[in-house]
C-alpha angles and dihedrals in degrees: 000000000000106000133155114193110187145171134189133210120206143193130196114285093237093173089055092045090050090055097041095049100030094242098152094141096054128087123236096268092050092047091050091051091052089051092050092047093051089050093050089053089058100039141011090260139059090222103129125231113265096256091060094056119098118207112244099170141008115193127185148188109209118195106188132147108333095332139086114196132184121200147130119247119251124349134297090269097043115129122243089248091057093048092051093046090051091050095052092040087059091054090049090052103041107018088212131181103261116222123193144155106232090348092141092053100042125352099054097039088052090050091047093055095041092047089054091051093050098035093238113180113235108160097151092048094052094044111124102171106291094108101015113039091200088069092059089075100030120025139145095253106056113090093219099047122099099221083088112031114192099193095195090055095043096047090049090055088244089294112132092206088063097052114130129201117255093229095054095045091048092052092046088055093051096259125131097252120193115007130186099358144343134241094270091063098048097091094052091044090051092050089052093053096258099137090128091057090047092053091048092050091048090054092055090052090052088050094051090049093049093049092049087051091055090052089050090053087051095054089044086054092234084123123037120216094266094050091045091055090047091054091049091048091050089056092045090053091049092051091046090054092054116090093214121122096213091054091047088051091050091049092050091051094047107100 
């Protein structure tokens, strides 16, 4: 298996908002509030369009060889550019199956726009068969290809009205679900210096996504019951070996 389950957490791109709306005299919090207000005027929500999100954390579960590893890319003080470069470098190196929950609708479009802004190289990711014929029939970009599996999209039969929240599906399947915070609290946590908490929370979302993916492989019969339990145990062992309180908490809540 060569699988990369991942999740991102984002904050408003206040530098971009400052340039777009000529808000040079306002601080970050004030710029963000202007951005939220403008969004509310257009929609019923202050959830910003994807190109105005800045990546604060990218967390992953990598199942490769005989190992299963959970971590967040970069360090707490890594720039957005570095996080995005590291993400696409991993795809270049491993060519994994990407697994997300709503990755097609949010995570990857955010990464696309931010990579364009920063000029992040991502040749393997954007490959669609011109240089590698294998990618003509299975690439990261096509909605119906498995090289990127957006579980939310697949389980809903590609019908937006049937989309389900990650947290609720995780809990229904006996998994811990959201731990520590949720996406609506990330901006305030970031402003208060809580990037470590954000990264920890992002890791638990990546874990929930990965474990739902394993259950999906089970019902597809790509894994039998014995292999499924082995994969779960491998992850349990990996979490047990980590001296990180949030992973210990996740493990304790995992039924």
